[in-house]
C-alpha positions in Angstrom: 47.5 -39.0 111.7 45.2 -40.9 114.5 48.4 -40.3 116.9 48.4 -36.6 116.1 44.6 -36.4 117.0 45.1 -38.2 120.2 47.9 -35.8 121.0 46.3 -32.7 120.2 43.3 -33.6 122.5 45.6 -34.0 125.4 47.2 -30.8 124.7 44.0 -29.0 124.9 43.1 -31.1 127.9 46.1 -30.0 129.8 45.5 -26.5 128.5 42.0 -26.5 130.4 43.4 -27.9 133.3 46.3 -25.3 133.7 43.6 -22.4 133.0 41.5 -23.6 135.4 44.3 -24.1 138.2 46.3 -20.9 137.3 43.5 -18.8 136.8 45.1 -17.9 133.4 42.8 -17.3 130.0 43.3 -20.3 127.7 44.1 -18.1 124.6 47.1 -17.1 126.7 48.5 -20.5 127.3 47.4 -21.3 123.7 49.7 -18.3 122.7 52.6 -19.8 125.2 52.3 -23.3 123.5 52.9 -21.6 120.4 55.6 -19.7 121.4 57.3 -22.2 123.1 57.1 -24.6 119.9 58.4 -21.7 117.6 61.3 -21.0 119.8 62.2 -24.5 120.5 61.8 -25.1 116.9 64.2 -22.4 116.2 66.9 -23.6 118.2 67.0 -27.5 117.7 66.0 -27.2 114.0 65.8 -24.1 111.6 66.4 -20.3 112.8 65.1 -19.0 109.9 61.8 -21.8 109.6 58.5 -20.4 108.0 56.1 -21.8 110.8 52.3 -21.6 110.8 50.2 -22.1 113.4 46.5 -23.0 113.2 44.3 -23.2 116.7 40.8 -24.0 117.3 40.0 -24.1 120.9 35.8 -25.5 120.0 36.9 -28.0 117.4 39.9 -29.1 119.5 42.2 -28.6 116.5 45.9 -27.7 116.2 48.3 -27.7 113.4 51.8 -26.6 112.5 52.6 -25.8 108.9 56.5 -25.5 108.2 56.9 -23.6 104.5 60.0 -23.7 104.3 60.9 -27.2 104.2 63.8 -28.2 101.8 63.4 -30.9 99.0 66.2 -33.4 98.8 66.9 -36.3 97.2 65.2 -39.5 98.1 67.3 -42.0 100.7 68.8 -44.9 99.6 69.9 -46.8 102.8 68.9 -46.9 106.2 71.6 -44.7 107.8 70.5 -41.7 105.2 66.6 -42.5 106.4 67.3 -42.4 110.0 69.7 -39.2 109.0 66.6 -37.6 107.5 64.9 -34.5 109.7 61.7 -34.5 108.6 60.8 -31.3 110.3 62.9 -29.3 107.7 63.1 -31.9 104.9 61.3 -33.6 102.5 62.2 -36.6 100.1 61.9 -35.8 96.3 59.4 -38.5 96.1 57.0 -37.1 98.8 57.2 -33.5 97.7 56.0 -34.7 94.0 53.0 -35.6 95.7 52.5 -32.3 97.0 53.8 -30.3 94.0 54.3 -32.0 90.6 57.0 -29.5 89.7 59.4 -29.6 93.0 62.6 -30.3 92.5 65.5 -30.7 94.5 66.6 -27.6 96.6 63.1 -26.2 96.4 61.3 -25.0 99.4 57.6 -26.6 99.8 54.8 -26.4 102.6 54.1 -29.6 104.6 52.3 -29.8 107.8 54.6 -30.9 110.9 53.6 -34.1 112.2 53.8 -34.3 116.2 54.9 -37.9 115.9 58.4 -36.3 114.1 59.2 -34.5 117.4 61.6 -36.5 119.7 61.9 -36.7 123.5 64.3 -33.8 123.6 62.2 -31.5 121.6 59.2 -32.3 124.0 61.5 -31.6 127.1 62.5 -28.1 125.5 58.9 -27.4 124.5 58.0 -28.0 128.2 60.8 -25.9 129.7 60.0 -23.0 127.9 56.3 -23.4 128.2 57.0 -23.3 131.9 59.1 -20.5 132.1 56.6 -18.4 130.2 54.1 -19.1 132.7 56.2 -18.3 135.6 56.9 -14.7 133.9 53.2 -14.6 133.3 52.2 -15.1 136.9 55.1 -12.7 138.1 53.9 -10.0 136.1 50.3 -10.4 137.3 51.3 -10.3 140.4 53.3 -7.0 140.1 50.2 -5.4 138.2 47.9 -6.9 141.0 50.2 -5.6 143.9 51.4 -2.4 142.4 48.2 -1.0 143.3 48.5 -2.4 146.8 51.6 -0.7 147.9 51.5 0.9 151.2 48.6 -1.7 152.3 48.9 -3.9 155.5 48.7 -7.6 155.0 49.3 -11.0 156.9 52.2 -13.0 155.7 53.7 -16.4 157.0 57.7 -16.6 157.6 58.8 -19.2 155.4 62.3 -18.8 156.3 65.5 -16.8 157.6 68.1 -15.7 155.0 71.2 -13.9 155.4 70.1 -10.6 154.0 66.7 -10.9 155.0 63.7 -12.9 155.4 61.2 -14.9 153.1 57.4 -14.7 153.5 54.2 -16.0 152.1 51.1 -13.9 151.8 48.4 -15.3 153.7 45.9 -13.8 151.1 47.5 -15.9 148.4 49.9 -18.4 148.8 51.4 -18.2 145.3 52.7 -14.8 146.1 55.8 -15.0 147.9 57.4 -11.7 149.9 61.0 -10.6 150.8 61.8 -8.5 153.6 65.3 -7.1 153.8 67.0 -7.0 156.9 67.1 -3.0 156.6 63.8 -2.7 156.5 63.1 -4.9 159.4 61.9 -4.4 162.9 64.6 -6.2 164.3 62.9 -6.6 167.9 59.8 -7.8 166.4 61.2 -10.6 164.4 64.1 -11.7 167.2 61.6 -13.6 169.0 59.9 -15.0 165.5 60.1 -18.5 164.3 59.1 -20.1 161.2 55.8 -19.9 160.3 54.6 -17.4 162.5 52.0 -14.9 161.3 52.9 -11.2 161.1 51.4 -8.2 159.8 53.8 -6.5 157.3 53.4 -3.1 154.6 53.7 -3.8 150.9 56.5 -1.2 149.8 56.8 -2.5 146.1 57.2 -5.5 143.7 60.4 -7.3 142.4 60.9 -7.7 139.1 62.9 -10.4 137.8 63.0 -11.8 141.2 63.8 -15.7 141.6 62.3 -16.5 145.4 59.9 -13.3 145.9 57.3 -11.5 143.6 57.1 -8.4 146.3 59.3 -6.5 148.7 57.4 -5.9 152.2 58.3 -4.2 155.8 57.7 -4.7 159.4 58.9 -1.5 160.5 56.5 1.2 158.2 54.6 3.7 159.7 51.7 2.1 158.4 52.0 -0.6 160.1 51.6 1.6 163.5 48.9 3.6 162.2 46.9 0.4 161.5 47.3 -0.7 165.0 46.1 3.3 166.4 43.1 2.5 163.9 42.5 -0.8 165.5 42.8 0.2 169.3 41.8 4.1 169.5 38.0 4.2 168.3 38.6 8.1 168.2 41.0 7.9 165.5 39.3 5.1 163.9 36.1 7.4 163.5 38.1 10.6 162.6 37.4 12.5 165.7 41.1 12.7 166.5 43.8 13.2 163.6 47.1 12.0 163.6 49.0 14.7 162.2 52.6 13.3 162.5 54.8 10.3 163.1 58.5 10.3 164.1 59.7 6.7 164.7 62.9 4.5 165.2 60.6 1.1 164.6 61.2 -1.1 167.3 62.9 1.3 169.9 60.6 4.5 170.4 57.8 6.6 168.6 56.3 9.8 169.0 53.0 10.8 167.3 51.6 14.4 167.4 47.7 14.5 167.5 45.0 16.7 167.3 41.0 16.9 167.4 39.0 17.3 164.4 35.8 19.3 163.5 33.8 16.5 164.7 35.3 16.2 168.5 33.3 17.8 171.2 35.3 20.1 173.7 34.9 17.4 176.5 37.2 15.3 174.3 41.4 15.2 175.4 42.9 13.8 172.3 46.3 12.7 174.3 44.2 11.4 177.1 41.9 9.5 174.7 44.8 7.8 173.1 46.6 7.0 176.1 43.6 5.6 178.0 42.5 4.9 181.7 45.7 4.3 183.2 47.9 3.8 180.0 45.9 0.8 179.1 45.3 1.7 175.4 48.8 3.1 174.5 50.2 -0.1 176.4 48.2 -2.4 174.5 49.8 -0.9 171.2 53.3 -0.8 172.7 52.7 -4.6 173.8 52.2 -5.3 170.2 55.2 -3.8 168.9 57.0 -5.5 171.6 57.4 -3.5 173.9 58.5 -0.2 171.6 58.0 3.2 174.0 55.4 5.5 172.3 55.0 9.1 173.2 51.8 11.3 172.6 51.7 15.0 172.7 49.2 17.5 171.2 50.3 19.0 168.1 50.5 23.1 167.4 50.9 25.0 164.6 53.5 27.2 166.5 56.7 25.9 165.7 58.4 26.6 169.7 55.3 25.1 171.0 55.5 22.2 169.1 59.1 21.7 169.6 58.6 21.7 173.4 55.7 19.3 173.3 57.5 16.8 171.0 60.5 17.2 173.9 58.1 15.7 176.3 59.0 14.6 179.3 61.7 17.1 179.6 61.5 20.5 180.9 62.1 23.5 178.6 63.5 26.8 179.7 63.2 28.6 176.5 63.8 27.9 172.7 65.8 30.5 170.6 66.0 30.4 166.8 69.7 30.2 165.4 69.6 32.2 162.5 73.4 32.1 161.9 73.8 28.7 161.3 73.6 28.1 157.4 71.2 24.6 156.8 68.2 23.5 154.9 66.1 23.4 158.0 65.7 26.0 160.8 68.0 25.3 163.7 66.7 26.2 167.3 68.6 26.4 170.8 67.0 24.5 173.5 67.9 25.7 177.3 67.1 23.0 180.0 67.5 23.0 183.3 70.6 21.4 184.4 69.1 17.8 185.4 66.5 17.8 182.6 69.7 17.8 179.8 70.0 14.3 179.5 65.9 13.4 179.4 65.9 16.2 176.7 68.4 14.4 174.6 67.5 10.9 175.6 68.6 7.6 175.4 71.2 7.3 172.6 69.6 10.9 171.5 66.3 9.3 170.7 64.5 12.1 171.9 65.9 14.8 170.3 66.3 13.1 167.1 62.6 12.4 166.9 61.4 15.7 167.9 63.7 17.5 165.6 62.3 15.1 162.7 58.5 15.6 163.7 59.1 19.2 164.0 61.3 19.5 160.8 64.0 21.3 162.0 67.6 20.8 163.6 67.9 21.0 167.6 70.6 21.8 169.7 70.0 21.1 173.6 72.1 22.9 176.3 71.6 23.1 179.9 71.2 26.2 181.8 75.0 26.1 182.9 76.0 25.9 179.5 73.9 28.7 178.2 75.2 31.1 181.1 78.9 29.7 179.9 78.0 30.8 176.2 76.2 34.4 177.5 73.0 33.3 175.7 70.3 35.5 177.1 67.1 33.6 178.0 63.7 33.9 179.4 62.6 31.1 181.3 59.0 31.7 181.2 58.9 30.7 177.5 59.0 27.3 178.1 57.0 24.9 179.9 58.0 25.5 183.6 55.5 26.6 186.2 56.5 29.7 188.4 56.0 27.2 191.2 59.1 25.3 189.9 61.3 28.5 188.8 60.9 29.3 192.5 62.4 26.0 193.6 64.9 26.3 191.4 66.1 29.8 192.8 66.0 28.0 196.1 68.8 25.5 194.7 66.1 22.7 195.0 66.2 19.9 192.4 63.6 19.6 189.5 62.5 16.5 189.4 60.9 14.4 186.4 57.3 14.7 186.8 56.7 11.9 184.5 58.9 9.2 186.8 56.5 6.5 188.0 56.5 6.3 191.6 58.3 3.5 193.5 55.5 1.2 194.9 56.0 -1.0 198.1 55.3 -4.2 197.8 52.9 -5.8 200.7 53.4 -2.9 202.5 52.2 -3.3 206.2 52.1 -1.3 209.4 53.1 -2.9 212.7 51.6 -1.3 215.9 53.0 -3.1 219.1 51.8 -1.9 222.6 54.9 -2.1 224.7 53.1 -2.1 227.7 50.8 -5.3 227.3 53.8 -6.9 225.9 55.8 -6.3 229.4 53.2 -7.7 230.9 52.9 -10.8 229.1 56.8 -11.0 229.7 56.5 -10.8 233.2 53.6 -13.3 233.5 55.6 -15.7 231.6 58.9 -15.3 233.8 56.6 -16.0 236.8 55.4 -19.3 235.7 58.8 -20.5 234.8 59.9 -20.0 238.1 57.0 -21.1 239.9 56.7 -24.5 237.8 58.8 -27.3 236.6 59.6 -26.2 233.2 60.2 -29.3 232.1 57.0 -31.1 233.1 55.1 -28.2 231.1 57.1 -29.4 228.2 57.4 -33.1 228.3 54.2 -33.7 230.2 56.0 -36.2 233.2 58.6 -35.7 235.9 60.0 -39.1 234.8 62.1 -38.6 231.2 62.2 -41.5 229.2 65.4 -43.7 229.4 66.2 -43.7 225.5 65.7 -39.8 225.5 68.1 -39.0 228.3 70.5 -41.5 226.7 70.5 -39.6 223.5 70.3 -36.0 225.4 73.6 -37.1 227.5 75.5 -38.4 224.2 74.6 -34.9 222.3 76.0 -33.0 225.8 79.1 -35.3 225.5 79.8 -34.6 221.9 79.1 -31.1 222.2 81.7 -30.9 225.0 84.6 -32.6 223.2 87.6 -30.7 222.3 87.8 -29.9 218.6 91.2 -31.8 217.2 93.8 -29.6 215.3 94.7 -30.7 211.7 98.6 -30.0 210.8 97.9 -30.0 207.4 94.8 -27.6 207.2 93.8 -26.8 203.7 91.9 -23.6 204.9 95.0 -22.0 206.7 98.2 -20.7 205.1 97.8 -21.8 201.4 94.1 -20.4 201.3 95.3 -16.9 202.6 98.5 -17.3 200.3 96.2 -17.9 197.1 93.9 -15.0 198.4 96.8 -12.4 198.8 98.1 -13.7 195.1 94.5 -13.1 193.7 94.1 -9.8 195.2 97.8 -8.8 193.9 96.6 -10.1 190.4 93.6 -7.8 190.7 95.4 -4.8 191.8 97.6 -5.0 189.0 95.2 -5.5 186.4 93.2 -2.4 187.9 96.0 -0.2 187.8 96.7 -1.1 184.4 93.4 -0.6 183.0 92.7 3.4 184.6 95.9 4.3 183.9 94.7 6.9 181.4 91.6 7.8 183.1 91.4 11.2 184.3 88.5 12.7 186.1 87.0 15.8 184.3 85.5 18.1 187.5 83.9 20.2 185.0 81.7 17.6 183.8 81.0 16.3 186.9 80.2 19.7 188.8 76.7 19.8 187.2 75.7 16.2 187.4 74.0 14.6 190.1 74.7 10.7 189.3 71.9 9.8 191.9 69.3 11.6 190.1 69.6 9.5 187.0 68.0 6.5 186.4 67.2 4.2 183.3 63.5 6.1 182.5 65.5 9.1 182.7 67.0 7.9 179.3 64.2 6.3 177.6 
């Protein structure tokens, strides 16, 4: 009994320490201990045992009573004594002390001493107890972080897996997170390393996960919104509202904005977000590793919204196509020939994002294609000025006004007075003719003997005839090798280009010289 009391005190001490460390109530831990002993008892000894547990945390008392111990014959040999299972069996002699009427085969109640548990029993109990604690922590984390879905938190990258990234939340080191590849902004992650801290958005909890508790992403729009609030005071203060965002994380984003009732008439929403010399929007773009961000004014008018969203492309007209059966309205957008690719954008991103933000389908065609389809349009319905229309009528090219001008580095102007230059040349010639030029250079009429000898040696070597080598490695063999290489290149080129055909109709409307990388961005 004294040993039991000592073990019970150790149990309560362990429960208290765990409660402080894990922030789990003591009554919860005691219940886990009860369930662990009960489950282990059922698995090892008797699945139908009738157990009763008594806890008193204040008095540090803990007992287990088995009400279904079976009365057996008294053991007569050391082997029978060793084989006796005292947790579920009781010899007749001891049973009679509890109940004088006890008989062999009866069930009797007796307290189970902790000394009766073997090392294997304790290992089993401990394993079940730890599992229950882990499950409790997961459930608690799930409960706490279900209310935080959509919040931006900081997390430390712990390891890169085949299908995603494991992270640890900075606010709670006991909470691990998983970011699958399909929810990862790879442009931001490609240069990241383990132990680096990044911003992630909580999008859900993981039930039954072994390595992670919550699901996160760094490609969510809320990360961008968080940056906008941090970098743009007008947005944080509610002066400018972000109406809609369409984003291809890591590549390009379009943001529709408008002023709120708090804004004064002098506030220009797009300019406020872009900032002086584009500094504000550039700061946000840099934090997203160079993601391109287009900001434009929101409009309730669908066609105006589409025109603004397709910026920087110039638009002639937008015509709704009511013949197309689709869940979303379809619009045909007609552009000047040279702005057709700009409206579509690199990999179609410009038209995809514009259609998404305007909640419609867009068919981008050039004025030439509109003529071929016999589509009648009004060029004044778009965003092209009368001056630009006149330039188009005159056959002039309509350039992209948003293209950054080329800046010449360290450009300087050189001004030379040719008359003064001619006079200086004349004076120099006069001095050379009237003065011993060698004296001016060497400072003496007599040359140094060593210098003269060296000079003569140089003249001799320079005037010596060049020796011809019969086996010139740079003559015939090299020419033959070059000829063979050229023949090989010709064969490869002919083989690769044999199926190539030039599409004259396609090339007729395109001037390659006016297309650069920025038109596609």
